[in-house]
N, C-alpha and C positions, 0 to 999 in steps of 0.2 A: 381958112388956112392961117395958122399962127406962125410966129417966127421963133427962132431959138438962136442961141449964141453960135452953135455949130454951123448953122446955115449962113449966118452973117459973116463968118470968117472963112468959109469954104473957099478953097483955091480952084484953079482950073488947069491941072497938069495935063500934059500931052498923054493921049491914050497909049497904054503899053502894048496893046494888041488890036489895032484898028480892023483887023480881019474878022474878029469875033471873040467870043468867050474863050479866054486863055485855057481854062481847064477842059472845056468841051472840045476844043481843037486838039489838045493832047490826047484826050480819051476817045476821040472819034464819036462823040455824042452830039446831039442837036440841042438848040436853044430856041426859045420863043421870041424874047426881046432881050436887048442888051442894056447894061447899066455900067456907068463909069464911076470909080471911086474918086472923090474930089480931094483926097489926101495924096494918093500915089499914082493915079491914072489907071489902075487895074481895071480890065474889062471883064465883067462876069455876067452870067445870065440871070434873068428875073425869077421871081418865085412862081411864075406860071410854067417855067421850064422844069423838066424832070429833076435836074441836079441842083438848082438854086444856088449857083456859085457866087452871086453877088452877096447874098446873105451870109454864105459861108465865109467869104472874105471878111465881112464885118466881124463875125464871131472869132475868126483867127487873129485879126489885127486890131480890133476896136476902132478902126477908121470910121467916123460917125456918119459921113454924108456921101450919098451917091446921087448921080444924075442920070436921067434917061440918056442912052446913047443911040436913040432912034432918030432918024431924020425928021426934022420939024418939031421935035419935043425938047423942051428946056426945063421941065420941072425937076425939082430936087427933093430928096427924102432924107430926113435925119433918123437913123436907127435908134439913137439914144432917147430922143424926145418924142419919137413917133409923130413927127410934124412934116408936112409937105409944103413946099413953096414953089 
């Protein structure tokens, strides 16, 4: 696993929706796993979920780093550099 500038400077904002994926909750759809944007705290669902809202959030905002929002997981992913930490 490599490093990138985005991962090194990523913050840790409070989650905007600790109950689950913001869009799935609004739409009444389900998710598989949750991801938190480390720029704004947005909670979205992973790419294994039908709607892939975490990736959609990156495409809409260009916020580069997300972190697993699953209990016991701390890994981070940079969409720009395709690097995990």
